[in-house]
N, C-alpha and C positions, 0 to 999 in steps of 0.2 A: 502495500499499498506506500506509494509514495506521492498521494493527497495530504499537501502540508499544510495545517492549518497553524498559525500565531500561538496559538496553544501547546502545540505539540513539538517546537521549539524550544519552551521552554516559558513556565510561568512568568517570567518577568519581563518577556521579549512580547509586551502584547502590540508592537505595532511594529511588523515587517518594514523594509524597505523602503517599498514601495507604496505603504500608506502613509509614512514620515515624509515621501517625496509630494505625495499631493498635499500634503498639509501645509509643506516649504512654497509649492509651487499657487498654494491658492492663496498665501501670507499676502499680506502688503507689501508691491515693493519689488517682490521676486527677484530679489540680487541675486541670486545664482545662475539665472538666464537673460541674456542680450534682447531687450525685445524691438525688435526690428519694425512696428506697424506704426504709422501714424494713427494717435486717436482719432484725432479730426475723423480720416477715411474709415478706420477701420476700430471704431469704440469696444469697448472690452465690458457689459455689464455687470454690476457685481454677481448677480444670479446667477451668471453663467462661469464666473471662475473656475467654482468644483469640475465644471465639465472641460473645460480646457485643460485643467490640472489632470484630469483623469487621462483623455485623450495625451498629453505630451507624455503620460506615465507609460501608457500604452504603444505608442512610438519608439521610447526611448528604454526603458526600465528593462524587459528581459524580450526573450525571445519567443516563437511560435512555437515552441514547448513548453509554453508556461502559459495561462487564462487566466481570468479575474473574474470570480464572482461575485457578482454585484447588485446592485437594487437597479433597476433599467430605470428611474423618473431621478433619483436622488445618487448620482452618480460620486459623489464622496462616501457614499457607504459601500466599503467594499470588503466582503465578508473574509476572503481569500484568496492568496495565491496558489492556483492548482499549478503543480508541476508534472508534467507527462515525458519528461528527458530520458527517460527509463525507458520511452516505449520505443526511440527515436529508429532504430533499427530493427524493428517490428515488419514485416508484411502490410501493407496498405490495411487490408479487410483489419487484420488483426491486431494493428495500430487502434484503428478508430471504433473496432468494438470495446475494447477494453477501455478506450476515455472516455466513450460515452457513458459506463459500465461507473468510474471514477465520478463524472460529474453526474450521475442521476445519485450516486451515492451522498455526497458533500450537499446537493441540493436537499435533498431527505434531512440529511444532520440540521442544516441553516433552519427548513422550514419547521422542524418538531423545537427547535430555538425560537423560532417566532412567535409558534403558537403557545409555547409556555410563556412565555412574554404578555403577550397576550391575555390569556388565562388568569396570570399574577398567579403561575404555580412554580413550587419551588424542582428542582434537578439535580442532584446531586454531583451526577457526570456532568453536565453541560454547564455547570453556575459561574464558572471562566469565562466563556464564552457569553453566556447572558447578560455578564457584566460589559463585557468588552462592548455589545452589540446595543447596549441602552449606550452606553456610549456612543458610539458613530450613531445614533439617531438622536442627539441633543439636542441637534437644531433642525431635528422634520417636525413640521407642526402636527399636534394632532394629541390624544390619551393613548391607552393600551390598546386602541383598535389600528392605530398605525400599523402596530406590526403584525395584526394579520394580514392587511390590505396589502405589505410588504413580500406575503407570501406567494404573490401572485405575480409580484414584480421581480422573482430571482432569476438573472441575466448571466450566462458567461460569455467573456468576450477575449477572443484570443488576441495573444500579446503580439508587436510586429517589429520588434525591434531590427531581426536579421535583416525580413523582408524589406525597411525601411533605408537600413544600410544599400542594399542591392539599389535602392529607387534612385539614392542618392547617386548612386555609381552611373546607373544607366541613364540619368538625367544630363549628366556631362554630354552626351552624345547629342541633344537638340535643342537642349534648353537655351542657352544664347542666343538660338534663332529666336525661340519663342518669345524669349525676352523684347525681343530687336521686333516683330512683331506687335506686341504690347506698346511699348514704347513708341513705334509711329502712330498709332490710335489714339496716344496719348493716356493710356489705359495705367493704373498704380499696378508694379511690378510684381508685387506680394499676388497677384491674380494667378500670376502664372506659376506659383508653388499648389494650386487646386488640383490637378495629376496626382499629387504624393496623396492624396486622399482620394481621388479614384480609381487611382489604377496602379499606383507607386511606379507611375512614368513607363509601364509595361506597354510598348505597342500594341502587342495582341492581343490584349487582356479582351475577358469578356466576362458577363455577368448571368446569372441566372436572370436575368429581365431581358436576355437580348440586345444589353449595352454591350459597345465594343471599343477600345483603343483608348488612350492616354486620358481623353477628357468622358468616354463612356456615354457616346452619344446613341440614343435608342432610334432606330430606323427612322420612326413616325417625327423626330426632329431632325435628323439628320438630311431628309428629302430634302428639306428647307437648304441648306445651305451646301451641302456635298452630294458627289457623285457617287453613286454604289450600280455597281457595272458586271457585268457577268466574270470578268478578270483581276477586277479590282474593288474596291471598299476603301473611300477615303478617311472611313472615320479611322483605319489602323496607319494613316500617313499622318506622323505628330504633328507636321506642319500644317500641311491643309483643313486639317483637324482643330489646330490654333486658330489660325483665322474666324474658323466657324464658330469658336467657341468665345473667340474677341467680339466678334459680331453680337451673339446673344447676350454672352456679360451688359454688353454696352448697350444694349437694347432696354434690357433688364434694367439697369440701373435709372434710364430716363423715364423709363415707365415708374416704377415705386418711388425712387428719391433717395434711395443710400446703399450703400455696399452690403452691409452685413443680409437686407431685405432681398438684395440682386442674386447675393452667391449661396441665400438658400434657397432661392427661388430655381436655382440652377439644378438643385435638386426635388424639389416640390413645386414649381411650376410657378410661371406670374401670374397665372389665375388665381391660384389658392393661396397667391400670398397677399396678393390684391384682395380677396375674402377677408383674409386676416385683420388686417388693415381696418377693413370697411366695419368685421364685427366687433372689434375691439376698440377701436380710434383711436389707435396708438401705431404710432413707427417706431416702437422701440422695439426692438428683437428680444431683449431679455424679457420683458412683458409677455411677448406675443410666445416666447416658448415656455412661461409658465403660466400661463391661462387659456390660450387657445386649445381648443378640443376638435377634432377632424379625424374619421375613420384613418385617410390617409396621409396626415399629419403624423406619423409616428415616430420611432427612438433614429431611424435614419436623418429623418428630415429636421427634427429637434435638437438634434445634435451637429447638422451640415456646418454650420458657421464655427462651432468651438472647436470641430475638425481643422478647420480651415487656418484658426489663430494657431492651435498647436502644432500643426504641419510648417508655420514659418518660423516659430519658434524652435523648434528641431532644427530646420532645416539650416537657422540664421547661425545657430550655437552646435553645429555637426563638429567641429574641433574638437570639442569639448567631449561631446555625448558618445561620437564615433570614434576614435583617434585611429590614426592610418586608415579612414574610408573619405576615398578621394573622388568629386565625379571626373568620367572618363574624358578623356580630349573628346573636343569637339567634333563631329565630323564636319568634313570638306567634302567638295566634289563639284562635277560639273555636271551638264546635260547633254544627253544624244538622243535625237528624236528621230526613231526608224519613219520611212515613207511607206514600211509595209506592215504588214504581219511579219511577228517575225519569234524564231523560236527560243526563247531566253537561254535556256542550256546551250545550245548551240554556238549562239551568241557570245555567250560567257567565254565558252572552249576558244572560240577562232579568238578573241581577244586578249585572252592570257590573266582571265580575272576567275577567282572565285566564286561558284555561286553564292558561298555563305556570306563576301563581303558586298554582293549586290541586295543582299536579303534585307541586312542591316540598314544599306541606303535606303533602300524601297520595301517597307512593310507591309505597305496594302495591299501587295500581289495576294490572289489566292494561291492556296498550296498547288492546282494545277495549271498553271502558269510556271511555278517551277521546278513540277514535273514533267514541263512540257506538253502536256497533254492539251491545253490553251495556249494562243501565241498571244505575244502582246502587241495591242492594239496599234494601229498605224496611228501615226500622232499623240502618241504618248511619250512622256517628257521621263525617261529614264536617267537615274541617278545614277554616276559612275563617279571611279573615284578620281579624286584631281589629279589631272596630268594625261587619263587614259581618254580622254573624250576622242583624239587622233584615232588611237588604237581601235576604238569602239567603231567610229566614220570607216575603216579601214576595213577591219575584218567585216563589217555588215555587208561591205560592199563585194567580198568575195565567197558570201555565202552561199552553198549551191540551192540550184532550184528548192530540192526539199525541205529546206529551213526557214523560208518564205511564202507569202500567201495573200492572194490580194482580198481574202474574207477572214473570218474564223472558223476554227474546224468546229465541227458539230452536226449534226442535222438537225432538219425541221419537220412539226408533226401540226396538221390542222386538226382541231380540237373537232371533235363528233359528239352528236346528242349524247347524253349519257356516260362519258368519260367523265374522271377524277383524275386529279393528279396523282393519286396513288397507284390508279390503275397504269396512266401512261407511265409513270416510273416504272412499276414490275415489267411493262412491255417493252421499254428500252433500256433493263437493267442501272435505271439511276434512282436516286431518292427525291423525297417532294421539296427536301431542302433545298438539294441542291436545282431542282428545278424551280422553284419561288426566285432564287438566286439568280439564275440564268434571265430569268426574263422580267426582274424586279415585282414578282408580284406583292399584295400586301398579307391576300390571306388564299388558304390552300383552299378554301371552299366558291371561290369565285374565277370562276373559268367559263366560258362562252361556247356554245355550238361555233364553229366557222375560225375561234382565234386562232392563229398561227403562235405556236410556242418554240424555244430553241431549245432543243435536246443534249444538254453539255454530254461531253466524250464518255464514256465509259471510264471508271476511276482503273489505271492501269491499263487501259487499254496500249497506251504508245501512241503518242502525237507520231512518230513516224511511220504508224500503220493508217493516221487517218490524214497525214499530208499528203503533198503531193508526191506521190510513191513514183512514181517513174521518172526519177532523173535521172538525164541521160550523163551528166558531168558526174566527174571524180571528184570525191572528197577527200579532206586531208581529217587527220585525227594526232594529237599532241599524248602522247604516253606519260599516262601519271604512275605515281606509286603504287603497286599492288597489282600492276595490268600485266596480262601474258596476251599470248595471239591467240587463243579459244576464247577466250574472255571476249576482246575485240571485236573477233569475227561473228560471233553469239550477239552481240551487242548491233550489228551493222546490217547482221543477214548475210554474210560471205561465209566461206570457208577458211581454216589457214590455209590450205593452199595455195587458193586466190589471190591471200592476204601475201605469203610469201614471193610468189610470184611476181606481184605487183610493186614489190618493194625490194626485190634481188635478195633476200633474207634465206640462209641456210638453214641456221639451227633455230631455237627460241628465244636466246635472247632476245632481250629488248633493254634500251637509256630509256631513262625517266627525260622527258621532254625530247622524245625523237619523236619526228613525225613520218607518221604515215598517209601513203597514198591507200584509201579506201575502194578498191574497184568498184565500177559502176554495174549494172546489170540484173538488179538482185528481181525476185520474181514477186509478182502480187497476185490479189485474188479478190475480188468484190464478193460478197457474199450476196446470193440470191437468197430471197423468200423459201423456208423448206430447207436449206440447204445446213447441215451438221459439220462439227470439226470431224468426225468421223471419216464421212465422204469426202470431205476436202479433203485430207490428210490421203485416202485410197487414191485420188484423182492423181495427185502430185508424188504417189510412191516417198511418203515421209510419215510421221506418225506424228499424232495426236499432239503427243508431249513437246515434240519439236516445236510444233505450230504457237502452243499454251505460250513454251520458253520463250520463241521467238517474239511471240507481242505483249508477253506481259500477263497474257489472262490465267487467273485463276481458277475458273471454273469452265464450262463449258458453255457456257451463255453466248453467242453471237447474236448480232441484230443483222438486216439488211440494209444495204450497202455501205457495210463497214468493209475497210481494205485492210486484208491482211497479208502480213510477209511471211512468203512461202520460203523456208529454207533449204537451200542448196545439197 
């Protein structure tokens, strides 16, 4: 049992370091942390100080192997620091199970203590805990009934010190550019710290509410400011999303008249905050948090501004709170804009740049683009490492026909009466989610007869199998570490013997960086309705397994008009 209470650690240690930190943070002056926020722009109502102290501790006191068992409404009431660090090396499912069990035991323990306090009962085994909790509730209004009400407000908050440290490092990539975006609009620079609250600066962050990116835009809001296409989603581009966030926050500020309200509206919505101001007759966020009651104004909305303040405090004091943790160097790049649709893996290889480098610079692309199952659309401003623009232009000009196209890969389908997205997905071996994204659909239930849908390529079907398969010109390949002739031949639908003949190779030795000529003339087959892999393999004198391997097929599902590479 590693759930540690202060009483377990010694009866005289009634305040663990975190709770002591909360008291110090909430005390007037807060001398231990430098406050960088202008009180005229970002006031700190006294009623929110315990909340700011709580979130400052969450971000900077313990790592994610710890959690706080606390009161949901009165955040100064922290019952216990739960320690799960001994579970860190267990399998995920086992770790989650044991964590839930320990949380339930701790909740049951404090529910019993609170119930005893509400009823005025004495329990020798819990006497010390009862006294400690009475002191925690000294500033909470109400008689004994407040303890019974608190039973329903038990909540667990995972601590985030390690994740905040990771966020500080990630922020370095784009934060200077984001600050310039906000500076150009005359917006306060502290607003650029909001992604610490939303995503800890993780570009590919997703939430259970389908929000995405460092600013956590939901699709309905993102449509007003950003592009979400088959190949990319600008919510996941830190700079494009920051421009959208700046526009949204600026509009909210003009509408609501204060930054605390505008920041809270980023979570709760402008309409919700206007309603709160109208109902209570005040623009003071402290009063609104304390008195406004709405089903949608829950824990996250009540605490959003306090989290923003805490994130600014922690980031400004990062040298003291996270010694040795520094933002990574700012990313620098130039852009290359292809005139036609192009395979990103092929372009990167030809330009001599690793895909992971491009992935860091271009996080908006969907995984199908990185796999080569979809092409980079023409006219897209591709970010490339500084000094590599000319290399990409030259590589693009020399790409073989199989690597470029005048249109995107994939099929189209005209919706018939009675069709559903799930049925169409089963027919073409894709998912409802991929169909919705490919066609920018808001609902899976709103398609109509006669509507034309784009069917995204099957995952793993292989871009080369769907692209211009009849490439006449030979192509080249630069040998990478771990490559061998067999692997390269399999990748390009040729044979080891053909590779040897085309390159004058007698043995099997390859050198990293060596450029090989890939012989042309591979066989392809366009799937006809009713055909099976077995029939196709028999026709060409090969095996089902060889066709599956050549085309990255996991099963036997193929579809009409699909182009297969036939191994020789």
